[in-house]
N, C-alpha and C positions, 0 to 999 in steps of 0.2 A: 474452407468448406467443403471444394470439392473430396478431399480426402477422407473427412466424415461420412460425406455421403455415399461414396463407395463403401466405407465400411459399413454402413445402413445397409446398404443396399444389400452386399454379401450376407448379410446376416437376416435382413428378412427372408432372402431365399431359402436360406437355411433352415428357418423356420416354417414358410410353407411348404416346403420339399415335406415336412414330418407334420404336419398340420391335419387332424382327423375333425374336427369340429368346422363345420360349412361356415358358420357367422365368423370363426376368427381368421378362417382361410381367405374368405371376402376381404376382410379389414386389411390381412398383409397384402394380398394383390392389390388392392387400392393404392396403399402407401408405397407399394412397388412403382407402381405406375404414377405416382406424383413425382417420385424422383427422375423417373426417366422422362419425363414431359419436361421436368426442370432442365435437365441434361440437355433435351431436345434444343431447349428455348436457348442455352446457353452456345451449343454448338450452329444453331442455324437461327439467324434472326427472322425475325417476323417478315415475309414478305412485303414489300411494298406495292401498295395497288399501281397500276400502269396506268396513264393518262389516256385514253383516246382522244383522236382526233375528231373533230365536228364535223 
């Protein structure tokens, strides 16, 4: 799956670099953002809340 995301990431960046339509560019950037967040969550697990002493 990671390989598929990398290929998709590269494809989206190429499309975004050439896109002239602001609406389509926004959609491409949003999809790039989603892939980045997905990768970030894989690399950095959610921070566990710390318990404070009473």
